[in-house]
C-alpha positions as CSV (number, residue, x, y, z in Angstrom):
1,X,34.3,-19.5,2.6
2,X,37.1,-17.8,0.6
3,X,39.4,-15.0,1.7
4,X,38.3,-12.1,-0.4
5,X,41.8,-10.7,-0.7
6,X,43.0,-13.9,-2.3
7,X,40.3,-14.1,-5.0
8,X,41.3,-13.0,-8.5
9,X,39.8,-9.7,-9.5
10,X,38.1,-11.3,-12.5
11,X,35.7,-13.1,-10.1
12,X,34.9,-9.9,-8.2
13,X,32.7,-6.8,-8.8
14,X,34.5,-3.8,-10.3
15,X,32.5,-1.1,-8.6
16,X,34.8,1.5,-10.2
17,X,32.4,1.4,-13.1
18,X,30.1,3.3,-10.8
19,X,32.5,5.4,-8.8
20,X,36.3,5.3,-8.6
21,X,36.3,6.5,-5.0
22,X,34.2,7.8,-2.2
23,X,35.4,11.3,-3.3
24,X,33.6,10.9,-6.6
25,X,30.5,9.6,-4.8
26,X,30.6,12.7,-2.5
27,X,30.8,15.0,-5.5
28,X,27.7,13.4,-7.0
29,X,26.0,13.7,-3.6
30,X,26.7,17.5,-3.6
31,X,25.5,17.8,-7.2
32,X,22.2,16.0,-6.5
33,X,21.6,18.1,-3.4
34,X,21.9,21.3,-5.5
35,X,19.6,19.9,-8.2
36,X,17.0,18.9,-5.6
37,X,16.9,22.6,-4.5
38,X,15.6,23.5,-8.0
39,X,12.5,21.2,-7.8
40,X,10.4,23.3,-5.3
41,X,10.8,26.4,-7.6
42,X,8.3,24.7,-10.0
43,X,5.6,24.5,-7.4
44,X,2.4,26.3,-8.7
45,X,4.0,26.7,-12.2
46,X,3.3,23.3,-13.9
47,X,-0.5,23.4,-14.0
48,X,-0.7,26.0,-16.8
49,X,2.6,25.5,-18.7
50,X,3.6,22.4,-20.6
51,X,7.1,24.0,-21.0
52,X,7.5,24.2,-17.2
53,X,6.2,20.7,-16.9
54,X,8.7,19.3,-19.4
55,X,11.5,21.2,-17.6
56,X,10.5,19.7,-14.3
57,X,10.4,16.1,-15.7
58,X,13.8,16.5,-17.2
59,X,15.2,17.8,-13.9
60,X,13.6,15.0,-11.8
61,X,14.9,12.4,-14.3
62,X,18.5,13.8,-14.0
63,X,18.2,13.6,-10.2
64,X,16.9,10.1,-10.4
65,X,19.6,8.8,-12.6
66,X,22.3,10.1,-10.3
67,X,20.5,8.8,-7.2
68,X,20.5,5.3,-8.8
69,X,24.3,5.3,-8.6
70,X,24.5,7.1,-5.2
71,X,22.3,4.5,-3.5
72,X,23.5,1.3,-5.1
73,X,27.2,2.0,-4.6
74,X,27.1,1.8,-0.8
75,X,24.3,-0.8,-1.0
76,X,26.5,-3.2,-3.0
77,X,29.6,-2.5,-0.9
78,X,27.6,-3.4,2.2
79,X,26.4,-6.6,0.5
80,X,30.0,-7.6,0.0
81,X,30.8,-6.9,3.6
82,X,27.9,-6.2,6.0
83,X,30.5,-4.9,8.6
84,X,31.7,-2.1,6.2
85,X,31.3,0.9,8.5
86,X,31.8,3.5,5.7
87,X,29.2,1.9,3.4
88,X,26.7,1.8,6.3
89,X,27.3,5.5,7.0
90,X,26.9,6.5,3.4
91,X,23.8,4.4,3.1
92,X,22.3,6.3,6.0
93,X,23.3,9.6,4.4
94,X,21.6,8.9,1.1
95,X,18.5,7.5,2.8
96,X,18.2,10.7,4.9
97,X,18.6,12.7,1.7
98,X,15.8,10.6,0.1
99,X,13.6,11.4,3.1
100,X,14.2,15.1,2.9
101,X,13.6,15.1,-0.9
102,X,10.4,13.2,-0.4
103,X,9.1,16.0,1.9
104,X,10.2,18.6,-0.6
105,X,8.3,17.1,-3.5
106,X,5.1,16.0,-1.6
107,X,3.2,18.6,-3.6
108,X,4.3,17.2,-7.0
109,X,1.9,14.3,-7.8
110,X,-1.2,16.1,-6.3
111,X,-0.4,19.1,-8.4
112,X,0.1,17.0,-11.5
113,X,-3.4,15.6,-10.9
114,X,-4.9,19.0,-10.9
115,X,-4.1,19.1,-14.6
116,X,-7.1,17.7,-16.4
117,X,-6.3,14.3,-18.0
118,X,-7.4,15.6,-21.5
119,X,-5.0,18.5,-21.2
120,X,-2.2,16.1,-20.2
121,X,-2.9,13.9,-23.2
122,X,-2.6,17.0,-25.4
123,X,0.7,17.9,-23.9
124,X,2.0,14.4,-24.4
125,X,1.1,14.4,-28.1
126,X,2.8,17.8,-28.6
127,X,6.0,17.1,-26.6
128,X,8.3,14.2,-27.5
129,X,9.9,14.5,-24.0
130,X,6.5,13.7,-22.5
131,X,5.6,11.1,-25.0
132,X,8.2,8.7,-23.6
133,X,6.7,9.2,-20.2
134,X,3.1,8.6,-21.4
135,X,2.6,5.3,-19.6
136,X,3.8,6.3,-16.1
137,X,1.9,9.6,-16.4
138,X,-1.3,7.8,-17.3
139,X,-0.7,5.4,-14.4
140,X,-0.6,8.3,-12.1
141,X,-4.2,9.2,-13.2
142,X,-5.3,5.6,-13.0
143,X,-4.1,5.3,-9.3
144,X,-5.5,8.8,-8.4
145,X,-7.8,7.5,-5.7
146,X,-4.7,6.2,-3.8
147,X,-2.9,9.6,-3.8
148,X,-3.5,11.9,-0.9
149,X,-3.6,15.7,-0.8
150,X,-0.3,17.6,-0.5
151,X,-0.5,18.0,3.3
152,X,-1.1,14.3,3.9
153,X,1.6,13.3,1.3
154,X,4.1,15.5,3.1
155,X,3.2,14.0,6.5
156,X,3.7,10.5,5.2
157,X,7.0,11.5,3.6
158,X,8.4,12.3,7.0
159,X,8.2,8.7,7.8
160,X,9.8,7.3,4.7
161,X,13.2,6.5,6.3
162,X,11.6,5.1,9.4
163,X,9.3,2.9,7.4
164,X,12.4,1.2,5.8
165,X,14.2,0.7,9.2
166,X,12.6,-2.7,10.0
167,X,14.1,-4.2,6.8
168,X,17.5,-2.7,7.7
169,X,17.3,-4.2,11.2
170,X,16.5,-7.6,9.7
171,X,19.6,-7.3,7.5
172,X,21.8,-6.5,10.5
173,X,20.4,-9.3,12.6
174,X,20.4,-12.0,9.8
175,X,23.8,-11.1,8.3
176,X,26.0,-8.9,10.5
177,X,25.1,-10.1,13.9
178,X,24.0,-13.7,13.3
179,X,26.1,-16.4,15.0
180,X,26.7,-19.4,12.9
181,X,27.1,-22.8,14.6
182,X,29.8,-25.4,14.1
183,X,29.2,-29.1,13.5
184,X,31.4,-32.1,13.2
185,X,30.4,-34.1,10.2
186,X,30.8,-37.9,9.8
187,X,34.0,-37.3,7.9
188,X,35.5,-35.8,11.1
189,X,35.6,-32.4,9.5
190,X,34.4,-29.5,11.7
191,X,32.6,-26.8,9.7
192,X,30.7,-23.5,10.4
193,X,27.3,-23.8,8.8
194,X,26.6,-20.6,7.0
195,X,23.7,-20.2,4.5
196,X,26.0,-21.0,1.6
197,X,27.6,-24.0,3.2
198,X,24.3,-25.3,4.4
199,X,23.0,-25.3,0.8
200,X,26.1,-27.2,-0.3
201,X,25.8,-29.8,2.4
202,X,22.2,-30.4,1.7
203,X,22.8,-30.8,-2.0
204,X,26.0,-32.9,-1.9
205,X,26.3,-34.8,1.4
206,X,24.7,-38.2,1.1
207,X,24.8,-38.9,4.8
208,X,21.3,-38.0,6.2
209,X,22.7,-37.5,9.7
210,X,25.1,-34.9,8.4
211,X,22.2,-33.1,6.7
212,X,20.3,-33.2,9.9
213,X,23.3,-31.7,11.8
214,X,23.7,-29.0,9.2
215,X,19.9,-28.3,9.3
216,X,19.8,-28.0,13.1
217,X,23.0,-25.8,13.2
218,X,21.6,-23.4,10.6
219,X,18.1,-23.2,11.9
220,X,19.2,-22.8,15.5
221,X,21.1,-19.7,14.4
222,X,17.7,-18.2,13.5
223,X,15.8,-19.9,16.3
224,X,18.0,-18.3,18.9
225,X,16.5,-14.9,17.9
226,X,13.1,-16.1,16.8
227,X,11.2,-13.6,19.0
228,X,13.3,-10.7,17.6
229,X,12.7,-11.9,14.0
230,X,9.0,-12.2,14.8
231,X,8.9,-8.6,16.2
232,X,10.7,-7.3,13.1
233,X,8.2,-9.1,10.8
234,X,5.3,-7.9,12.8
235,X,6.5,-4.3,12.4
236,X,6.9,-4.8,8.6
237,X,3.4,-6.2,8.3
238,X,2.0,-3.4,10.5
239,X,3.8,-0.9,8.2
240,X,2.3,-2.5,5.1
241,X,-1.2,-2.5,6.6
242,X,-0.9,1.1,7.8
243,X,0.2,2.2,4.3
244,X,-2.6,0.2,2.8
245,X,-5.2,1.9,4.9
246,X,-3.7,5.4,4.5
247,X,-3.8,5.0,0.7
248,X,-7.3,3.7,0.5
249,X,-6.7,0.2,-0.6
250,X,-9.0,-2.6,0.5
251,X,-6.2,-4.9,1.6
252,X,-2.4,-5.3,1.5
253,X,-2.9,-7.8,-1.3
254,X,-4.9,-5.3,-3.4
255,X,-2.2,-2.7,-2.8
256,X,0.5,-5.1,-4.0
257,X,-1.5,-6.0,-7.1
258,X,-3.2,-2.8,-8.2
259,X,0.0,-0.9,-8.7
260,X,0.8,-3.4,-11.5
261,X,-2.9,-3.6,-12.6
262,X,-2.9,-7.4,-11.8
263,X,-6.3,-8.7,-11.1
264,X,-6.9,-10.1,-7.6
265,X,-8.2,-13.3,-9.3
266,X,-4.7,-14.1,-10.6
267,X,-3.3,-14.4,-7.1
268,X,-6.3,-16.3,-5.8
269,X,-6.3,-18.7,-8.8
270,X,-2.6,-19.4,-8.2
271,X,-3.2,-20.3,-4.6
272,X,-6.2,-22.4,-5.4
273,X,-4.5,-24.2,-8.3
274,X,-1.4,-25.3,-6.2
275,X,-3.5,-26.7,-3.4
276,X,-5.8,-28.5,-5.8
277,X,-2.7,-29.9,-7.6
278,X,-0.7,-30.9,-4.6
279,X,-1.1,-34.7,-5.4
280,X,1.9,-34.7,-7.8
281,X,4.0,-32.9,-5.2
282,X,3.2,-35.6,-2.6
283,X,3.8,-38.3,-5.2
284,X,7.2,-36.9,-5.9
285,X,8.1,-36.8,-2.2
286,X,7.1,-40.5,-1.9
287,X,9.2,-41.4,-4.9
288,X,12.2,-39.6,-3.5
289,X,11.8,-41.3,-0.1
290,X,11.7,-44.7,-1.8
291,X,14.6,-44.0,-4.1
292,X,16.8,-42.6,-1.3
293,X,15.8,-45.6,0.9
294,X,15.0,-43.4,3.9
295,X,12.8,-44.5,6.8
296,X,11.8,-40.9,7.4
297,X,11.8,-38.1,4.9
298,X,12.5,-34.6,6.1
299,X,12.4,-31.3,4.3
300,X,16.2,-31.1,4.5
301,X,16.3,-34.2,2.3
302,X,14.8,-32.3,-0.6
303,X,18.1,-31.1,-2.1
304,X,20.2,-34.2,-2.3
305,X,20.3,-36.0,-5.6
306,X,18.7,-39.4,-5.7
307,X,21.7,-40.9,-7.5
308,X,25.2,-40.4,-6.3
309,X,26.0,-37.4,-8.5
310,X,28.2,-34.9,-6.9
311,X,30.0,-33.6,-10.0
312,X,32.0,-30.4,-9.5
313,X,31.2,-27.6,-11.9
314,X,34.1,-25.1,-11.9
315,X,32.9,-21.6,-12.4
316,X,34.6,-20.9,-15.7
317,X,33.2,-24.2,-17.1
318,X,29.7,-23.2,-15.8
319,X,30.0,-19.9,-17.7
320,X,30.7,-21.7,-20.9
321,X,27.8,-24.2,-20.4
322,X,25.3,-21.4,-19.8
323,X,26.6,-19.3,-22.7
324,X,26.2,-22.3,-25.1
325,X,22.7,-23.0,-23.8
326,X,21.2,-19.7,-24.9
327,X,22.0,-20.3,-28.6
328,X,18.3,-20.8,-29.5
329,X,17.7,-17.1,-28.7
330,X,20.1,-16.1,-31.5
331,X,23.6,-14.8,-32.1
332,X,22.9,-11.3,-30.9
333,X,21.5,-12.5,-27.5
334,X,24.5,-14.8,-27.1
335,X,27.0,-12.0,-27.9
336,X,25.4,-9.7,-25.3
337,X,25.6,-12.5,-22.8
338,X,29.4,-12.8,-23.4
339,X,29.7,-9.2,-22.3
340,X,27.5,-9.9,-19.3
341,X,29.8,-12.6,-18.0
342,X,32.9,-10.5,-18.6
343,X,35.2,-9.3,-15.9
344,X,33.8,-7.1,-13.2
345,X,30.1,-7.7,-13.6
346,X,29.8,-10.7,-11.3
347,X,30.9,-11.3,-7.7
348,X,31.2,-15.0,-7.6
349,X,32.3,-16.6,-4.4
350,X,31.1,-16.7,-0.8
351,X,33.2,-14.6,1.5
352,X,32.9,-13.6,5.2
353,X,30.0,-11.2,5.9
354,X,28.9,-11.3,2.3
355,X,25.1,-11.3,1.7
356,X,23.7,-14.7,1.1
357,X,21.8,-15.9,-2.0
358,X,22.1,-14.3,-5.5
359,X,20.7,-11.4,-7.4
360,X,21.1,-9.2,-10.4
361,X,20.7,-5.4,-10.2
362,X,20.8,-2.9,-13.0
363,X,22.2,0.6,-13.1
364,X,20.8,2.2,-16.3
365,X,23.8,4.5,-16.9
366,X,26.4,1.8,-16.0
367,X,25.4,-1.9,-16.5
368,X,23.9,-4.8,-14.5
369,X,25.8,-6.4,-11.6
370,X,25.3,-10.0,-10.4
371,X,26.0,-11.3,-6.9
372,X,26.5,-15.1,-6.4
373,X,27.7,-17.4,-3.7
374,X,29.0,-20.0,-6.0
375,X,29.8,-23.5,-4.5
376,X,30.4,-25.5,-7.7
377,X,27.3,-27.6,-7.6
378,X,24.8,-28.3,-10.4
379,X,22.3,-26.1,-8.6
380,X,24.8,-23.2,-8.7
381,X,25.1,-23.6,-12.5
382,X,21.4,-23.1,-12.7
383,X,21.6,-20.1,-10.4
384,X,24.1,-18.5,-12.7
385,X,21.8,-19.1,-15.7
386,X,18.9,-17.7,-13.6
387,X,20.7,-14.4,-12.7
388,X,22.0,-14.0,-16.2
389,X,18.4,-14.1,-17.4
390,X,17.7,-11.1,-15.2
391,X,20.8,-9.4,-16.5
392,X,20.0,-10.0,-20.2
393,X,16.4,-8.7,-19.5
394,X,18.0,-5.5,-18.0
395,X,20.4,-5.1,-20.9
396,X,17.7,-5.4,-23.6
397,X,15.3,-3.2,-21.7
398,X,17.9,-0.5,-21.2
399,X,19.0,-0.6,-24.8
400,X,15.5,-0.3,-26.2
401,X,13.6,1.9,-23.7
402,X,14.3,5.4,-22.5
403,X,15.0,5.8,-18.8
404,X,11.4,6.6,-17.6
405,X,10.1,3.2,-18.8
406,X,13.2,1.0,-18.8
407,X,12.5,-0.7,-15.5
408,X,10.4,-3.9,-15.9
409,X,8.0,-4.8,-13.2
410,X,8.7,-7.6,-10.7
411,X,5.7,-9.4,-12.2
412,X,7.6,-10.2,-15.4
413,X,11.1,-10.2,-13.9
414,X,11.3,-13.9,-13.2
415,X,10.2,-14.9,-16.7
416,X,13.6,-14.4,-18.2
417,X,15.4,-16.1,-15.4
418,X,13.3,-19.2,-15.4
419,X,13.3,-19.3,-19.2
420,X,17.1,-19.4,-19.1
421,X,16.9,-22.3,-16.6
422,X,14.8,-24.2,-19.1
423,X,17.3,-23.5,-21.9
424,X,20.1,-24.8,-19.7
425,X,18.3,-28.0,-18.7
426,X,17.6,-28.9,-22.4
427,X,21.2,-28.1,-23.4
428,X,22.7,-30.2,-20.6
429,X,20.3,-33.1,-21.3
430,X,21.1,-33.0,-25.1
431,X,24.8,-32.9,-24.5
432,X,25.2,-35.5,-21.8
433,X,26.2,-39.1,-22.5
434,X,26.0,-40.0,-18.8
435,X,22.8,-41.8,-17.9
436,X,23.2,-40.8,-14.3
437,X,23.7,-37.2,-15.2
438,X,20.5,-37.3,-17.2
439,X,18.7,-38.6,-14.1
440,X,20.3,-35.7,-12.1
441,X,19.2,-33.2,-14.7
442,X,15.6,-34.5,-14.7
443,X,15.7,-34.2,-11.0
444,X,16.9,-30.7,-11.3
445,X,13.9,-29.9,-13.5
446,X,11.5,-31.4,-11.0
447,X,13.3,-29.6,-8.1
448,X,12.8,-26.3,-10.0
449,X,9.1,-26.9,-10.2
450,X,9.0,-27.7,-6.5
451,X,11.1,-24.7,-5.5
452,X,10.0,-22.1,-7.9
453,X,6.3,-22.9,-8.3
454,X,5.0,-24.9,-5.3
455,X,7.2,-23.5,-2.5
456,X,7.0,-19.9,-3.7
457,X,3.2,-20.2,-3.8
458,X,3.3,-21.7,-0.3
459,X,5.4,-18.7,0.8
460,X,3.0,-16.3,-1.0
461,X,0.1,-17.8,0.9
462,X,2.0,-17.4,4.1
463,X,2.4,-13.7,3.4
464,X,-1.3,-13.4,2.5
465,X,-2.4,-15.0,5.7
466,X,0.1,-13.1,7.9
467,X,-1.1,-9.8,6.6
468,X,-4.7,-10.9,7.2
469,X,-3.8,-11.4,10.8
470,X,-3.0,-7.7,11.3
471,X,-5.8,-6.6,9.0
472,X,-8.2,-8.5,11.3
473,X,-6.5,-7.1,14.4
474,X,-5.1,-10.4,15.5
475,X,-1.7,-11.0,17.1
476,X,1.6,-12.0,15.5
477,X,4.2,-13.9,17.5
478,X,7.0,-16.3,16.6
479,X,4.8,-19.3,17.5
480,X,1.8,-18.0,15.5
481,X,4.0,-17.5,12.4
482,X,5.6,-21.0,12.9
483,X,2.1,-22.6,13.3
484,X,1.0,-20.8,10.1
485,X,4.0,-22.2,8.2
486,X,3.5,-25.7,9.6
487,X,-0.2,-25.7,8.6
488,X,0.7,-24.7,5.0
489,X,3.5,-27.4,4.8
490,X,0.9,-30.0,5.8
491,X,-1.6,-28.8,3.2
492,X,1.0,-29.1,0.5
493,X,3.0,-32.1,1.6
494,X,0.5,-34.0,3.7
495,X,2.3,-36.7,5.7
496,X,4.9,-37.4,3.0
497,X,7.4,-35.0,4.7
498,X,8.1,-35.0,8.4
499,X,8.0,-31.4,9.5
500,X,10.7,-30.9,12.2
501,X,10.1,-28.4,15.0
502,X,12.9,-26.2,13.7
503,X,11.6,-26.4,10.1
504,X,8.6,-24.2,11.2
505,X,10.9,-21.2,11.6
506,X,11.8,-21.2,7.9
507,X,9.9,-17.8,7.7
508,X,12.8,-16.1,9.6
509,X,15.4,-17.0,6.9
510,X,13.4,-15.8,3.8
511,X,14.8,-12.3,3.1
512,X,12.0,-11.5,0.6
513,X,9.4,-11.6,3.5
514,X,11.3,-8.8,5.2
515,X,12.7,-6.8,2.2
516,X,10.1,-7.3,-0.6
517,X,6.6,-8.2,0.7
518,X,4.4,-9.9,-1.8
519,X,7.3,-10.5,-4.2
520,X,7.5,-14.3,-4.1
521,X,4.1,-15.1,-5.8
522,X,5.6,-13.6,-8.9
523,X,8.2,-16.4,-9.1
524,X,5.2,-18.7,-9.6
525,X,3.4,-16.5,-12.1
526,X,6.6,-16.0,-14.0
527,X,7.4,-19.7,-13.9
528,X,3.9,-20.4,-15.4
529,X,4.4,-17.7,-18.1
530,X,7.9,-18.9,-19.1
531,X,6.6,-22.5,-19.4
532,X,4.2,-21.3,-22.0
533,X,6.7,-19.1,-23.8
534,X,9.3,-21.9,-23.8
535,X,6.7,-24.4,-25.2
536,X,6.1,-22.0,-28.1
537,X,9.8,-21.6,-28.8
538,X,10.2,-25.4,-29.0
539,X,7.2,-25.7,-31.4
540,X,8.8,-25.9,-34.9
541,X,5.7,-24.4,-36.5
542,X,5.9,-21.1,-34.5
543,X,9.5,-21.1,-33.1
544,X,10.7,-18.1,-35.0
545,X,7.6,-16.1,-34.2
546,X,7.8,-17.2,-30.6
547,X,11.4,-16.2,-30.3
548,X,10.7,-12.7,-31.6
549,X,7.7,-12.3,-29.3
550,X,9.8,-13.4,-26.4
551,X,12.7,-11.0,-27.2
552,X,10.2,-8.2,-27.7
553,X,9.0,-8.9,-24.2
554,X,12.5,-8.6,-22.8
555,X,13.0,-5.3,-24.8
556,X,9.8,-3.7,-23.6
557,X,10.9,-2.7,-20.1
558,X,8.0,-1.1,-18.3
559,X,6.2,0.3,-21.2
560,X,2.9,-1.4,-20.4
561,X,1.0,-3.3,-17.7
562,X,2.8,-6.6,-17.1
563,X,-0.3,-8.7,-17.8
564,X,-0.6,-6.9,-21.2
565,X,3.1,-7.4,-22.0
566,X,2.7,-11.2,-21.3
567,X,-0.5,-11.3,-23.5
568,X,1.4,-9.7,-26.4
569,X,4.1,-12.4,-25.9
570,X,1.4,-15.1,-26.0
571,X,0.5,-15.8,-22.3
572,X,-2.8,-15.1,-20.5
573,X,-2.4,-15.6,-16.8
574,X,-6.0,-14.6,-16.1
575,X,-6.8,-18.2,-17.1
576,X,-6.4,-20.7,-14.2
577,X,-5.4,-23.3,-16.7
578,X,-2.1,-21.5,-17.0
579,X,-1.3,-22.7,-13.5
580,X,-2.9,-26.1,-13.8
581,X,-0.6,-26.7,-16.8
582,X,2.5,-26.5,-14.6
583,X,1.2,-29.3,-12.3
584,X,0.3,-31.4,-15.4
585,X,3.8,-31.0,-16.8
586,X,5.2,-31.8,-13.3
587,X,3.3,-35.1,-13.3
588,X,4.5,-35.9,-16.8
589,X,8.1,-35.4,-15.8
590,X,7.7,-37.6,-12.7
591,X,6.5,-40.4,-15.0
592,X,9.6,-40.1,-17.1
593,X,11.8,-39.8,-14.1
594,X,10.3,-42.8,-12.4
595,X,10.9,-44.9,-15.6
596,X,14.5,-43.7,-15.7
597,X,15.1,-44.7,-12.1
598,X,13.7,-48.2,-12.8
599,X,16.0,-48.6,-15.8
600,X,19.0,-47.6,-13.7
601,X,17.9,-50.1,-11.0
602,X,17.5,-47.4,-8.4
603,X,13.9,-48.4,-7.5
């Protein structure tokens, strides 16, 4: 880890673009509190007056845009330092304000739905300010059966802050209070195994015993609190199931899908396809075991390159590589990315108490911010390309869509990120004269399919099965969750991977399970979608048309249902063949990879 105070500011977030001080934040807080007091005055007035309805919509948008900044400022500061007491206090302040406001506006959606849909359509056609809100307004009518009456909505709103507390507790336990273990590596170096360092050891240390030590050190950090993690997850699943039942959904899965109008069959086809097509996955594991000359192959052996390729990619060089790789998307896209990687938009390096992993978050009235924990590996270069994909999606959506429909759904969110990874892979392959580097890059492509498609679908299946436990009034304990995970790993990998006892607790270290239930399946659907879109871009006969369709998708924000947005771009995920195609491509790449390994004398 680096000392945050010693890192050049060009590698750190400039949060002054949001607020220059807590005093500015406090002024906005007071401002939004005053604006919120105006909303209840419209109660009973919007049913018969399009003018009043327009006024109310403009007011709530103004509040929402300020809230985006008020919430994300302390949220991001806390991600930089989970022990930041001031940020924690401010986070609680804004969450309490959200809770109070939710109670104050519990009447709003039920009253809107008292307006006949035909009347609403007339208002929309006559008022440009409502026209830009047409899609979300019509969605409200589509989901009408899941909205409760005013009294019940108000009652549920009292619990909004409490309902988020389980995720907050997970964050404190997994970041602020977690105790990392130290190990002594074969080099004699003693290191503290954090999430970031663990990833680096697994991807660069060729000594299997060192990888085992790092694995046991990290997973024991979670295992020591496994019962607490299980209790937190049980509370989260119980919350999800309770909300599902309160809002008249058939299941937690239906609730997750129906809000985006995604057919249940898409999720079920994805699960079915990956299990049916697990043979290439097992073939790849056997190939890796043979090439690495291992007697036993463990899951912690999955990240190490087969050939001895530990090239260091300095961050500034990585930026240049990623920027060059997006040239096929045109000069305008490339110029916008130059701005995206400029000073103050990225927080690059791992520092004490910083949130693990990586993400991109957009503030409509400011700009996107990206968090990394960059360790100079090839994988980190691909992570940079991935997050910049999200950021470019946000930039293009914000520039081309008004605030009410600028946010794209999670279902399409991972298309841009995985598309960028494909661009990067091709660029690096085309510009490498190093036979070993090409093998490493092919391995990166195969690893992406394993991690983004197969593993995320495995995780999605785990969530589906865990929620069914509560829906069927069955118990959840740490051992039950671990057994569930072990069973899924065996279904996917068979006996090609030795599943260590500690490996079963992987569920405790996946933040998405605790923070964003039913998120991870969308990595897989997006990966399948971007594969088709990328294939079209590389087809000389339709490349220009394909590029425009793709950029139109990125510019469309949330102006339609995600399945429809993808269809307009040329992808139909309602067809199971879309998922089967990923496995076929995986098998094709394994053939090429195996041949390259033979040429290099590795196998």
